[in-house]
All heavy atoms as a GROMACS GRO file, in nm:
protein
  593
    1MET      N    1   0.906  -1.333   0.211
    1MET     CA    2   0.863  -1.221   0.135
    1MET      C    3   0.953  -1.098   0.157
    1MET      O    4   0.985  -1.030   0.064
    1MET     CB    5   0.718  -1.186   0.183
    1MET     CG    6   0.655  -1.072   0.101
    1MET     SD    7   0.632  -1.118  -0.067
    1MET     CE    8   0.462  -1.099  -0.082
    2LEU      N    9   0.998  -1.074   0.279
    2LEU     CA   10   1.085  -0.958   0.306
    2LEU      C   11   1.219  -0.969   0.242
    2LEU      O   12   1.277  -0.874   0.198
    2LEU     CB   13   1.102  -0.941   0.460
    2LEU     CG   14   0.979  -0.895   0.534
    2LEU    CD1   15   1.012  -0.875   0.678
    2LEU    CD2   16   0.924  -0.760   0.479
    3GLY      N   17   1.259  -1.096   0.236
    3GLY     CA   18   1.395  -1.121   0.162
    3GLY      C   19   1.382  -1.089   0.016
    3GLY      O   20   1.474  -1.020  -0.044
    4LEU      N   21   1.280  -1.118  -0.046
    4LEU     CA   22   1.251  -1.089  -0.185
    4LEU      C   23   1.239  -0.937  -0.211
    4LEU      O   24   1.302  -0.880  -0.298
    4LEU     CB   25   1.128  -1.156  -0.237
    4LEU     CG   26   1.091  -1.133  -0.385
    4LEU    CD1   27   1.209  -1.191  -0.477
    4LEU    CD2   28   0.963  -1.208  -0.412
    5LEU      N   29   1.170  -0.873  -0.113
    5LEU     CA   30   1.154  -0.730  -0.124
    5LEU      C   31   1.284  -0.656  -0.107
    5LEU      O   32   1.322  -0.564  -0.180
    5LEU     CB   33   1.055  -0.670  -0.020
    5LEU     CG   34   1.028  -0.529  -0.015
    5LEU    CD1   35   0.982  -0.470  -0.146
    5LEU    CD2   36   0.940  -0.497   0.104
    6THR      N   37   1.371  -0.707  -0.010
    6THR     CA   38   1.498  -0.650   0.011
    6THR      C   39   1.589  -0.665  -0.111
    6THR      O   40   1.663  -0.573  -0.153
    6THR     CB   41   1.562  -0.718   0.130
    6THR    OG1   42   1.479  -0.695   0.244
    6THR    CG2   43   1.698  -0.654   0.166
    7ASP      N   44   1.587  -0.784  -0.168
    7ASP     CA   45   1.666  -0.806  -0.300
    7ASP      C   46   1.621  -0.714  -0.410
    7ASP      O   47   1.703  -0.653  -0.480
    7ASP     CB   48   1.652  -0.954  -0.340
    7ASP     CG   49   1.728  -1.050  -0.254
    7ASP    OD1   50   1.814  -1.008  -0.179
    7ASP    OD2   51   1.705  -1.168  -0.264
    8TRP      N   52   1.488  -0.695  -0.421
    8TRP     CA   53   1.438  -0.607  -0.532
    8TRP      C   54   1.483  -0.462  -0.501
    8TRP      O   55   1.521  -0.396  -0.601
    8TRP     CB   56   1.284  -0.615  -0.525
    8TRP     CG   57   1.227  -0.542  -0.644
    8TRP    CD1   58   1.196  -0.595  -0.768
    8TRP    CD2   59   1.196  -0.401  -0.655
    8TRP    NE1   60   1.150  -0.494  -0.851
    8TRP    CE2   61   1.149  -0.378  -0.793
    8TRP    CE3   62   1.207  -0.296  -0.566
    8TRP    CZ2   63   1.107  -0.254  -0.828
    8TRP    CZ3   64   1.162  -0.162  -0.610
    8TRP    CH2   65   1.124  -0.152  -0.742
    9ILE      N   66   1.481  -0.422  -0.372
    9ILE     CA   67   1.535  -0.285  -0.358
    9ILE      C   68   1.679  -0.267  -0.379
    9ILE      O   69   1.716  -0.167  -0.431
    9ILE     CB   70   1.495  -0.250  -0.201
    9ILE    CG1   71   1.343  -0.236  -0.183
    9ILE    CG2   72   1.574  -0.117  -0.156
    9ILE    CD1   73   1.303  -0.223  -0.037
   10GLU      N   74   1.756  -0.372  -0.361
   10GLU     CA   75   1.900  -0.366  -0.376
   10GLU      C   76   1.923  -0.351  -0.530
   10GLU      O   77   2.014  -0.278  -0.572
   10GLU     CB   78   1.968  -0.491  -0.334
   10GLU     CG   79   2.123  -0.491  -0.352
   10GLU     CD   80   2.188  -0.613  -0.285
   10GLU    OE1   81   2.120  -0.714  -0.249
   10GLU    OE2   82   2.312  -0.606  -0.273
   11VAL      N   83   1.843  -0.420  -0.611
   11VAL     CA   84   1.868  -0.412  -0.756
   11VAL      C   85   1.797  -0.285  -0.822
   11VAL      O   86   1.862  -0.231  -0.904
   11VAL     CB   87   1.816  -0.548  -0.823
   11VAL    CG1   88   1.821  -0.536  -0.971
   11VAL    CG2   89   1.888  -0.666  -0.773
   12HIS      N   90   1.679  -0.254  -0.776
   12HIS     CA   91   1.601  -0.155  -0.836
   12HIS      C   92   1.570  -0.031  -0.752
   12HIS      O   93   1.486   0.051  -0.788
   12HIS     CB   94   1.467  -0.219  -0.887
   12HIS     CG   95   1.481  -0.329  -0.978
   12HIS    ND1   96   1.528  -0.325  -1.102
   12HIS    CD2   97   1.457  -0.464  -0.951
   12HIS    CE1   98   1.528  -0.442  -1.151
   12HIS    NE2   99   1.486  -0.531  -1.068
   13GLY      N  100   1.640  -0.008  -0.638
   13GLY     CA  101   1.619   0.097  -0.553
   13GLY      C  102   1.618   0.235  -0.618
   13GLY      O  103   1.543   0.330  -0.566
   14ARG      N  104   1.694   0.255  -0.721
   14ARG     CA  105   1.703   0.389  -0.777
   14ARG      C  106   1.574   0.424  -0.846
   14ARG      O  107   1.545   0.538  -0.886
   14ARG     CB  108   1.821   0.398  -0.870
   14ARG     CG  109   1.812   0.313  -0.997
   14ARG     CD  110   1.939   0.301  -1.068
   14ARG     NE  111   1.947   0.238  -1.195
   14ARG     CZ  112   1.887   0.129  -1.228
   14ARG    NH1  113   1.820   0.055  -1.142
   14ARG    NH2  114   1.912   0.069  -1.343
   15LEU      N  115   1.484   0.321  -0.871
   15LEU     CA  116   1.360   0.352  -0.939
   15LEU      C  117   1.244   0.384  -0.846
   15LEU      O  118   1.138   0.423  -0.889
   15LEU     CB  119   1.320   0.230  -1.026
   15LEU     CG  120   1.423   0.182  -1.131
   15LEU    CD1  121   1.380   0.053  -1.192
   15LEU    CD2  122   1.448   0.294  -1.229
   16ILE      N  123   1.269   0.376  -0.713
   16ILE     CA  124   1.167   0.393  -0.617
   16ILE      C  125   1.132   0.544  -0.611
   16ILE      O  126   1.217   0.629  -0.605
   16ILE     CB  127   1.200   0.344  -0.485
   16ILE    CG1  128   1.223   0.192  -0.484
   16ILE    CG2  129   1.100   0.379  -0.374
   16ILE    CD1  130   1.286   0.141  -0.355
   17ASN      N  131   1.001   0.571  -0.613
   17ASN     CA  132   0.953   0.707  -0.592
   17ASN      C  133   0.940   0.731  -0.437
   17ASN      O  134   0.852   0.699  -0.374
   17ASN     CB  135   0.811   0.726  -0.655
   17ASN     CG  136   0.763   0.868  -0.636
   17ASN    OD1  137   0.796   0.946  -0.550
   17ASN    ND2  138   0.671   0.911  -0.730
   18LEU      N  139   1.056   0.787  -0.389
   18LEU     CA  140   1.063   0.803  -0.247
   18LEU      C  141   0.967   0.899  -0.176
   18LEU      O  142   0.922   0.890  -0.066
   18LEU     CB  143   1.204   0.839  -0.202
   18LEU     CG  144   1.298   0.711  -0.217
   18LEU    CD1  145   1.440   0.759  -0.184
   18LEU    CD2  146   1.260   0.608  -0.132
   19ASP      N  147   0.929   1.002  -0.256
   19ASP     CA  148   0.819   1.087  -0.198
   19ASP      C  149   0.689   1.020  -0.178
   19ASP      O  150   0.630   1.030  -0.075
   19ASP     CB  151   0.797   1.205  -0.292
   19ASP     CG  152   0.917   1.298  -0.301
   19ASP    OD1  153   0.988   1.317  -0.204
   19ASP    OD2  154   0.930   1.370  -0.410
   20ARG      N  155   0.657   0.934  -0.277
   20ARG     CA  156   0.538   0.859  -0.248
   20ARG      C  157   0.541   0.758  -0.140
   20ARG      O  158   0.459   0.734  -0.063
   20ARG     CB  159   0.495   0.796  -0.386
   20ARG     CG  160   0.362   0.723  -0.382
   20ARG     CD  161   0.326   0.664  -0.508
   20ARG     NE  162   0.300   0.770  -0.598
   20ARG     CZ  163   0.278   0.749  -0.738
   20ARG    NH1  164   0.283   0.630  -0.790
   20ARG    NH2  165   0.258   0.847  -0.812
   21LEU      N  166   0.659   0.689  -0.140
   21LEU     CA  167   0.691   0.591  -0.042
   21LEU      C  168   0.678   0.647   0.097
   21LEU      O  169   0.617   0.588   0.191
   21LEU     CB  170   0.821   0.515  -0.061
   21LEU     CG  171   0.859   0.407   0.036
   21LEU    CD1  172   0.759   0.291   0.045
   21LEU    CD2  173   1.000   0.358   0.007
   22SER      N  174   0.743   0.758   0.113
   22SER     CA  175   0.747   0.823   0.248
   22SER      C  176   0.607   0.853   0.300
   22SER      O  177   0.567   0.838   0.413
   22SER     CB  178   0.826   0.955   0.250
   22SER     OG  179   0.956   0.924   0.213
   23LYS      N  180   0.515   0.907   0.203
   23LYS     CA  181   0.380   0.930   0.239
   23LYS      C  182   0.306   0.807   0.286
   23LYS      O  183   0.231   0.809   0.378
   23LYS     CB  184   0.315   1.006   0.123
   23LYS     CG  185   0.354   1.142   0.094
   23LYS     CD  186   0.287   1.210  -0.019
   23LYS     CE  187   0.350   1.339  -0.053
   23LYS     NZ  188   0.293   1.398  -0.171
   24ILE      N  189   0.322   0.700   0.208
   24ILE     CA  190   0.259   0.571   0.243
   24ILE      C  191   0.304   0.523   0.377
   24ILE      O  192   0.225   0.476   0.461
   24ILE     CB  193   0.280   0.471   0.130
   24ILE    CG1  194   0.212   0.517   0.001
   24ILE    CG2  195   0.232   0.328   0.167
   24ILE    CD1  196   0.246   0.437  -0.121
   25VAL      N  197   0.440   0.520   0.393
   25VAL     CA  198   0.494   0.465   0.520
   25VAL      C  199   0.444   0.549   0.643
   25VAL      O  200   0.418   0.492   0.750
   25VAL     CB  201   0.646   0.460   0.517
   25VAL    CG1  202   0.702   0.424   0.650
   25VAL    CG2  203   0.690   0.349   0.413
   26SER      N  204   0.435   0.676   0.628
   26SER     CA  205   0.384   0.760   0.743
   26SER      C  206   0.245   0.736   0.772
   26SER      O  207   0.203   0.756   0.888
   26SER     CB  208   0.401   0.902   0.702
   26SER     OG  209   0.308   0.947   0.595
   27LEU      N  210   0.168   0.672   0.692
   27LEU     CA  211   0.028   0.638   0.720
   27LEU      C  212   0.012   0.502   0.791
   27LEU      O  213  -0.086   0.467   0.841
   27LEU     CB  214  -0.054   0.636   0.586
   27LEU     CG  215  -0.066   0.771   0.522
   27LEU    CD1  216  -0.142   0.752   0.385
   27LEU    CD2  217  -0.144   0.873   0.608
   28ILE      N  218   0.114   0.424   0.785
   28ILE     CA  219   0.113   0.289   0.839
   28ILE      C  220   0.125   0.293   0.989
   28ILE      O  221   0.210   0.360   1.045
   28ILE     CB  222   0.233   0.202   0.784
   28ILE    CG1  223   0.210   0.184   0.640
   28ILE    CG2  224   0.238   0.066   0.856
   28ILE    CD1  225   0.332   0.116   0.563
   29GLU      N  226   0.035   0.225   1.057
   29GLU     CA  227   0.025   0.224   1.207
   29GLU      C  228   0.108   0.106   1.260
   29GLU      O  229   0.140   0.112   1.378
   29GLU     CB  230  -0.117   0.222   1.254
   29GLU     CG  231  -0.192   0.347   1.215
   29GLU     CD  232  -0.327   0.345   1.267
   29GLU    OE1  233  -0.371   0.259   1.349
   29GLU    OE2  234  -0.411   0.436   1.227
   30ASN      N  235   0.135   0.003   1.183
   30ASN     CA  236   0.206  -0.115   1.238
   30ASN      C  237   0.360  -0.083   1.262
   30ASN      O  238   0.423  -0.050   1.162
   30ASN     CB  239   0.191  -0.230   1.136
   30ASN     CG  240   0.262  -0.356   1.186
   30ASN    OD1  241   0.371  -0.351   1.235
   30ASN    ND2  242   0.182  -0.468   1.170
   31GLU      N  243   0.396  -0.085   1.383
   31GLU     CA  244   0.535  -0.040   1.422
   31GLU      C  245   0.637  -0.132   1.363
   31GLU      O  246   0.748  -0.080   1.319
   31GLU     CB  247   0.548  -0.042   1.570
   31GLU     CG  248   0.674   0.018   1.618
   31GLU     CD  249   0.681   0.169   1.597
   31GLU    OE1  250   0.585   0.229   1.582
   31GLU    OE2  251   0.798   0.215   1.584
   32LYS      N  252   0.615  -0.260   1.343
   32LYS     CA  253   0.714  -0.350   1.285
   32LYS      C  254   0.734  -0.310   1.135
   32LYS      O  255   0.843  -0.315   1.086
   32LYS     CB  256   0.671  -0.494   1.295
   32LYS     CG  257   0.682  -0.547   1.441
   32LYS     CD  258   0.641  -0.686   1.437
   32LYS     CE  259   0.646  -0.739   1.587
   32LYS     NZ  260   0.606  -0.880   1.590
   33VAL      N  261   0.634  -0.280   1.068
   33VAL     CA  262   0.646  -0.239   0.920
   33VAL      C  263   0.716  -0.110   0.908
   33VAL      O  264   0.804  -0.096   0.827
   33VAL     CB  265   0.502  -0.234   0.860
   33VAL    CG1  266   0.521  -0.186   0.720
   33VAL    CG2  267   0.435  -0.369   0.859
   34ARG      N  268   0.684  -0.017   1.002
   34ARG     CA  269   0.754   0.115   0.996
   34ARG      C  270   0.908   0.100   1.022
   34ARG      O  271   0.986   0.156   0.957
   34ARG     CB  272   0.698   0.212   1.090
   34ARG     CG  273   0.557   0.253   1.045
   34ARG     CD  274   0.500   0.357   1.139
   34ARG     NE  275   0.582   0.478   1.121
   34ARG     CZ  276   0.528   0.592   1.128
   34ARG    NH1  277   0.392   0.618   1.148
   34ARG    NH2  278   0.597   0.704   1.115
   35ARG      N  279   0.939   0.010   1.117
   35ARG     CA  280   1.072  -0.017   1.152
   35ARG      C  281   1.147  -0.080   1.039
   35ARG      O  282   1.266  -0.054   1.011
   35ARG     CB  283   1.086  -0.110   1.273
   35ARG     CG  284   1.063  -0.033   1.398
   35ARG     CD  285   1.079  -0.121   1.516
   35ARG     NE  286   1.032  -0.049   1.640
   35ARG     CZ  287   1.013  -0.113   1.753
   35ARG    NH1  288   1.035  -0.240   1.764
   35ARG    NH2  289   0.972  -0.046   1.856
   36PHE      N  290   1.080  -0.173   0.962
   36PHE     CA  291   1.143  -0.229   0.842
   36PHE      C  292   1.180  -0.124   0.744
   36PHE      O  293   1.296  -0.122   0.685
   36PHE     CB  294   1.041  -0.331   0.775
   36PHE     CG  295   1.096  -0.382   0.645
   36PHE    CD1  296   1.191  -0.475   0.638
   36PHE    CD2  297   1.032  -0.330   0.528
   36PHE    CE1  298   1.239  -0.517   0.519
   36PHE    CE2  299   1.084  -0.376   0.407
   36PHE     CZ  300   1.187  -0.471   0.398
   37TRP      N  301   1.093  -0.030   0.714
   37TRP     CA  302   1.130   0.075   0.620
   37TRP      C  303   1.235   0.171   0.671
   37TRP      O  304   1.314   0.221   0.591
   37TRP     CB  305   1.001   0.153   0.572
   37TRP     CG  306   0.918   0.066   0.486
   37TRP    CD1  307   0.800   0.006   0.514
   37TRP    CD2  308   0.951   0.030   0.351
   37TRP    NE1  309   0.758  -0.074   0.402
   37TRP    CE2  310   0.858  -0.057   0.304
   37TRP    CE3  311   1.058   0.055   0.266
   37TRP    CZ2  312   0.857  -0.111   0.179
   37TRP    CZ3  313   1.066  -0.001   0.136
   37TRP    CH2  314   0.969  -0.089   0.095
   38GLU      N  315   1.237   0.190   0.802
   38GLU     CA  316   1.349   0.270   0.858
   38GLU      C  317   1.476   0.200   0.842
   38GLU      O  318   1.576   0.260   0.807
   38GLU     CB  319   1.322   0.299   1.006
   38GLU     CG  320   1.206   0.399   1.024
   38GLU     CD  321   1.170   0.413   1.170
   38GLU    OE1  322   1.226   0.336   1.255
   38GLU    OE2  323   1.078   0.496   1.207
   39ALA      N  324   1.480   0.067   0.852
   39ALA     CA  325   1.599  -0.012   0.833
   39ALA      C  326   1.649  -0.004   0.688
   39ALA      O  327   1.767   0.010   0.660
   39ALA     CB  328   1.579  -0.149   0.882
   40ILE      N  329   1.550  -0.016   0.599
   40ILE     CA  330   1.582  -0.006   0.459
   40ILE      C  331   1.652   0.130   0.427
   40ILE      O  332   1.747   0.142   0.353
   40ILE     CB  333   1.456  -0.023   0.371
   40ILE    CG1  334   1.405  -0.165   0.377
   40ILE    CG2  335   1.485   0.016   0.225
   40ILE    CD1  336   1.496  -0.272   0.327
   41SER      N  337   1.595   0.232   0.491
   41SER     CA  338   1.656   0.361   0.468
   41SER      C  339   1.793   0.376   0.516
   41SER      O  340   1.878   0.445   0.461
   41SER     CB  341   1.560   0.472   0.516
   41SER     OG  342   1.556   0.474   0.656
   42GLN      N  343   1.822   0.314   0.631
   42GLN     CA  344   1.951   0.306   0.688
   42GLN      C  345   2.046   0.235   0.600
   42GLN      O  346   2.156   0.281   0.570
   42GLN     CB  347   1.949   0.246   0.820
   42GLN     CG  348   2.087   0.226   0.888
   42GLN     CD  349   2.125   0.343   0.971
   42GLN    OE1  350   2.046   0.418   1.012
   42GLN    NE2  351   2.256   0.359   0.994
   43TRP      N  352   2.004   0.121   0.546
   43TRP     CA  353   2.079   0.038   0.464
   43TRP      C  354   2.112   0.107   0.330
   43TRP      O  355   2.231   0.106   0.278
   43TRP     CB  356   2.005  -0.092   0.430
   43TRP     CG  357   2.065  -0.173   0.324
   43TRP    CD1  358   2.187  -0.209   0.299
   43TRP    CD2  359   1.982  -0.225   0.216
   43TRP    NE1  360   2.200  -0.293   0.191
   43TRP    CE2  361   2.071  -0.303   0.132
   43TRP    CE3  362   1.849  -0.224   0.173
   43TRP    CZ2  363   2.028  -0.370   0.025
   43TRP    CZ3  364   1.810  -0.290   0.066
   43TRP    CH2  365   1.902  -0.366  -0.010
   44GLN      N  366   2.025   0.192   0.281
   44GLN     CA  367   2.034   0.265   0.156
   44GLN      C  368   2.096   0.406   0.174
   44GLN      O  369   2.068   0.493   0.099
   44GLN     CB  370   1.909   0.272   0.079
   44GLN     CG  371   1.873   0.135   0.030
   44GLN     CD  372   1.960   0.079  -0.081
   44GLN    OE1  373   2.009   0.153  -0.168
   44GLN    NE2  374   1.989  -0.048  -0.073
   45SER      N  375   2.160   0.427   0.294
   45SER     CA  376   2.198   0.560   0.328
   45SER      C  377   2.289   0.633   0.236
   45SER      O  378   2.296   0.764   0.230
   45SER     CB  379   2.258   0.565   0.472
   45SER     OG  380   2.379   0.494   0.462
   46SER      N  381   2.357   0.566   0.141
   46SER     CA  382   2.436   0.624   0.047
   46SER      C  383   2.358   0.695  -0.067
   46SER      O  384   2.398   0.784  -0.132
   46SER     CB  385   2.526   0.522  -0.029
   46SER     OG  386   2.448   0.423  -0.089
   47ASP      N  387   2.224   0.660  -0.069
   47ASP     CA  388   2.128   0.726  -0.152
   47ASP      C  389   2.076   0.840  -0.083
   47ASP      O  390   2.005   0.815   0.020
   47ASP     CB  391   2.020   0.628  -0.209
   47ASP     CG  392   1.923   0.689  -0.303
   47ASP    OD1  393   1.912   0.815  -0.308
   47ASP    OD2  394   1.854   0.617  -0.379
   48GLU      N  395   2.095   0.966  -0.116
   48GLU     CA  396   2.051   1.082  -0.039
   48GLU      C  397   1.901   1.088  -0.027
   48GLU      O  398   1.855   1.154   0.076
   48GLU     CB  399   2.104   1.205  -0.105
   48GLU     CG  400   2.252   1.218  -0.111
   48GLU     CD  401   2.297   1.342  -0.189
   48GLU    OE1  402   2.217   1.407  -0.253
   48GLU    OE2  403   2.418   1.370  -0.191
   49ARG      N  404   1.825   1.015  -0.100
   49ARG     CA  405   1.679   1.027  -0.090
   49ARG      C  406   1.628   0.946   0.038
   49ARG      O  407   1.520   0.962   0.085
   49ARG     CB  408   1.615   0.971  -0.214
   49ARG     CG  409   1.662   1.034  -0.333
   49ARG     CD  410   1.607   0.974  -0.466
   49ARG     NE  411   1.647   0.831  -0.465
   49ARG     CZ  412   1.577   0.734  -0.523
   49ARG    NH1  413   1.463   0.762  -0.595
   49ARG    NH2  414   1.622   0.608  -0.529
   50PHE      N  415   1.714   0.849   0.078
   50PHE     CA  416   1.669   0.764   0.197
   50PHE      C  417   1.724   0.819   0.323
   50PHE      O  418   1.847   0.863   0.332
   50PHE     CB  419   1.734   0.628   0.189
   50PHE     CG  420   1.650   0.532   0.092
   50PHE    CD1  421   1.701   0.522  -0.043
   50PHE    CD2  422   1.546   0.466   0.128
   50PHE    CE1  423   1.636   0.436  -0.132
   50PHE    CE2  424   1.472   0.383   0.037
   50PHE     CZ  425   1.528   0.370  -0.082
   51ILE      N  426   1.647   0.826   0.428
   51ILE     CA  427   1.694   0.866   0.560
   51ILE      C  428   1.623   0.779   0.668
   51ILE      O  429   1.521   0.725   0.635
   51ILE     CB  430   1.661   1.018   0.602
   51ILE    CG1  431   1.510   1.043   0.596
   51ILE    CG2  432   1.731   1.112   0.512
   51ILE    CD1  433   1.471   1.173   0.643
   52GLY      N  434   1.679   0.760   0.787
   52GLY     CA  435   1.613   0.676   0.886
   52GLY      C  436   1.711   0.617   0.990
   52GLY      O  437   1.823   0.674   1.003
   53THR      N  438   1.664   0.509   1.063
   53THR     CA  439   1.741   0.452   1.163
   53THR      C  440   1.756   0.301   1.140
   53THR      O  441   1.710   0.257   1.043
   53THR     CB  442   1.666   0.470   1.305
   53THR    OG1  443   1.535   0.408   1.296
   53THR    CG2  444   1.649   0.614   1.341
   54ALA      N  445   1.829   0.235   1.228
   54ALA     CA  446   1.869   0.095   1.207
   54ALA      C  447   1.767   0.001   1.272
   54ALA      O  448   1.695   0.035   1.363
   54ALA     CB  449   1.998   0.078   1.273
   55LEU      N  450   1.759  -0.114   1.214
   55LEU     CA  451   1.676  -0.227   1.260
   55LEU      C  452   1.775  -0.349   1.278
   55LEU      O  453   1.832  -0.375   1.172
   55LEU     CB  454   1.563  -0.261   1.171
   55LEU     CG  455   1.480  -0.382   1.207
   55LEU    CD1  456   1.399  -0.359   1.329
   55LEU    CD2  457   1.380  -0.406   1.088
   56GLN      N  458   1.775  -0.417   1.386
   56GLN     CA  459   1.857  -0.532   1.401
   56GLN      C  460   1.773  -0.656   1.381
   56GLN      O  461   1.666  -0.680   1.435
   56GLN     CB  462   1.921  -0.537   1.550
   56GLN     CG  463   2.014  -0.428   1.565
   56GLN     CD  464   2.078  -0.434   1.703
   56GLN    OE1  465   2.046  -0.524   1.781
   56GLN    NE2  466   2.162  -0.336   1.724
   57VAL      N  467   1.825  -0.739   1.286
   57VAL     CA  468   1.761  -0.864   1.256
   57VAL      C  469   1.856  -0.981   1.272
   57VAL      O  470   1.975  -0.973   1.238
   57VAL     CB  471   1.722  -0.871   1.097
   57VAL    CG1  472   1.653  -0.996   1.061
   57VAL    CG2  473   1.635  -0.746   1.067
   58PRO      N  474   1.797  -1.084   1.340
   58PRO     CA  475   1.904  -1.199   1.367
   58PRO      C  476   1.959  -1.256   1.243
   58PRO      O  477   1.890  -1.261   1.138
   58PRO     CB  478   1.805  -1.310   1.444
   58PRO     CG  479   1.694  -1.231   1.491
   58PRO     CD  480   1.676  -1.110   1.398
   59ASN      N  481   2.085  -1.302   1.248
   59ASN     CA  482   2.156  -1.348   1.133
   59ASN      C  483   2.075  -1.466   1.071
   59ASN      O  484   2.020  -1.554   1.139
   59ASN     CB  485   2.287  -1.402   1.177
   59ASN     CG  486   2.383  -1.426   1.064
   59ASN    OD1  487   2.358  -1.380   0.955
   59ASN    ND2  488   2.478  -1.511   1.082
   60LEU      N  489   2.071  -1.461   0.942
   60LEU     CA  490   2.010  -1.567   0.861
   60LEU      C  491   1.852  -1.566   0.871
   60LEU      O  492   1.788  -1.663   0.827
   60LEU     CB  493   2.060  -1.704   0.891
   60LEU     CG  494   2.214  -1.727   0.870
   60LEU    CD1  495   2.260  -1.870   0.916
   60LEU    CD2  496   2.254  -1.695   0.728
   61THR      N  497   1.796  -1.456   0.916
   61THR     CA  498   1.651  -1.446   0.927
   61THR      C  499   1.598  -1.416   0.788
   61THR      O  500   1.493  -1.487   0.752
   61THR     CB  501   1.605  -1.331   1.025
   61THR    OG1  502   1.656  -1.370   1.160
   61THR    CG2  503   1.459  -1.326   1.030
   62LEU      N  504   1.658  -1.334   0.720
   62LEU     CA  505   1.613  -1.300   0.582
   62LEU      C  506   1.701  -1.372   0.480
   62LEU      O  507   1.819  -1.366   0.485
   62LEU     CB  508   1.620  -1.144   0.553
   62LEU     CG  509   1.533  -1.063   0.636
   62LEU    CD1  510   1.559  -0.915   0.611
   62LEU    CD2  511   1.383  -1.092   0.621
   63ARG      N  512   1.635  -1.451   0.400
   63ARG     CA  513   1.713  -1.535   0.302
   63ARG      C  514   1.772  -1.437   0.200
   63ARG      O  515   1.709  -1.350   0.147
   63ARG     CB  516   1.619  -1.631   0.234
   63ARG     CG  517   1.700  -1.729   0.143
   63ARG     CD  518   1.608  -1.844   0.100
   63ARG     NE  519   1.499  -1.809   0.024
   63ARG     CZ  520   1.490  -1.829  -0.110
   63ARG    NH1  521   1.588  -1.886  -0.168
   63ARG    NH2  522   1.383  -1.796  -0.175
   64ARG      N  523   1.889  -1.462   0.166
   64ARG     CA  524   1.966  -1.383   0.074
   64ARG      C  525   1.979  -1.454  -0.064
   64ARG      O  526   2.033  -1.570  -0.069
   64ARG     CB  527   2.101  -1.357   0.130
   64ARG     CG  528   2.188  -1.258   0.094
   64ARG     CD  529   2.145  -1.117   0.129
   64ARG     NE  530   2.240  -1.040   0.054
   64ARG     CZ  531   2.214  -0.947  -0.021
   64ARG    NH1  532   2.103  -0.898  -0.032
   64ARG    NH2  533   2.310  -0.893  -0.093
   65ARG      N  534   1.933  -1.400  -0.166
   65ARG     CA  535   1.948  -1.460  -0.299
   65ARG      C  536   2.077  -1.407  -0.370
   65ARG      O  537   2.108  -1.289  -0.352
   65ARG     CB  538   1.828  -1.421  -0.389
   65ARG     CG  539   1.700  -1.468  -0.332
   65ARG     CD  540   1.581  -1.412  -0.418
   65ARG     NE  541   1.459  -1.443  -0.361
   65ARG     CZ  542   1.384  -1.552  -0.398
   65ARG    NH1  543   1.424  -1.629  -0.490
   65ARG    NH2  544   1.265  -1.570  -0.338
   66LEU      N  545   2.147  -1.492  -0.426
   66LEU     CA  546   2.266  -1.455  -0.505
   66LEU      C  547   2.223  -1.398  -0.637
   66LEU      O  548   2.145  -1.466  -0.710
   66LEU     CB  549   2.358  -1.576  -0.521
   66LEU     CG  550   2.415  -1.629  -0.393
   66LEU    CD1  551   2.498  -1.757  -0.426
   66LEU    CD2  552   2.499  -1.527  -0.321
   67ILE      N  553   2.261  -1.285  -0.671
   67ILE     CA  554   2.226  -1.216  -0.794
   67ILE      C  555   2.348  -1.218  -0.888
   67ILE      O  556   2.444  -1.162  -0.851
   67ILE     CB  557   2.173  -1.070  -0.766
   67ILE    CG1  558   2.052  -1.077  -0.674
   67ILE    CG2  559   2.131  -1.010  -0.901
   67ILE    CD1  560   2.009  -0.942  -0.626
   68LYS      N  561   2.324  -1.277  -1.002
   68LYS     CA  562   2.438  -1.281  -1.099
   68LYS      C  563   2.416  -1.170  -1.204
   68LYS      O  564   2.309  -1.162  -1.253
   68LYS     CB  565   2.447  -1.420  -1.170
   68LYS     CG  566   2.480  -1.530  -1.080
   68LYS     CD  567   2.493  -1.658  -1.155
   68LYS     CE  568   2.532  -1.770  -1.066
   68LYS     NZ  569   2.541  -1.896  -1.133
   69THR      N  570   2.517  -1.092  -1.225
   69THR     CA  571   2.501  -0.988  -1.325
   69THR      C  572   2.613  -1.013  -1.427
   69THR      O  573   2.718  -1.048  -1.400
   69THR     CB  574   2.524  -0.839  -1.267
   69THR    OG1  575   2.651  -0.840  -1.203
   69THR    CG2  576   2.416  -0.822  -1.162
   70GLU      N  577   2.574  -0.988  -1.556
   70GLU     CA  578   2.670  -1.006  -1.665
   70GLU      C  579   2.718  -0.868  -1.702
   70GLU      O  580   2.646  -0.770  -1.717
   70GLU     CB  581   2.603  -1.071  -1.780
   70GLU     CG  582   2.562  -1.216  -1.750
   70GLU     CD  583   2.503  -1.281  -1.869
   70GLU    OE1  584   2.538  -1.250  -1.981
   70GLU    OE2  585   2.420  -1.375  -1.856
   71ILE      N  586   2.852  -0.862  -1.731
   71ILE     CA  587   2.907  -0.736  -1.778
   71ILE      C  588   2.934  -0.734  -1.926
   71ILE      O  589   2.953  -0.826  -1.987
   71ILE     CB  590   3.048  -0.714  -1.700
   71ILE    CG1  591   3.017  -0.710  -1.549
   71ILE    CG2  592   3.112  -0.591  -1.752
   71ILE    CD1  593   3.145  -0.694  -1.473
   0.00000   0.00000   0.00000
C-alpha cells in the first residue's frame, strides 16, 4: 500500500492540498505514520510546499512500479 501511495505522490504530488495534509498529519499519534509523511516531505523537498526530515527504509522494502509516460 505504501508503494502505491508513494507512486501516486510522485505522479500527482502537485495536486496535494498541503495545508490540509499538514493539519491531518499533525493530528496523527502513530509515530511510524508521522515519520512516513516526514520522509515524503524530504523526498519532495524540491517542492517548496513540503518540509521535513528523512526516513530510512531498507532497500527493496517498498515496491517500485515503472511508470511509462508518452510524450
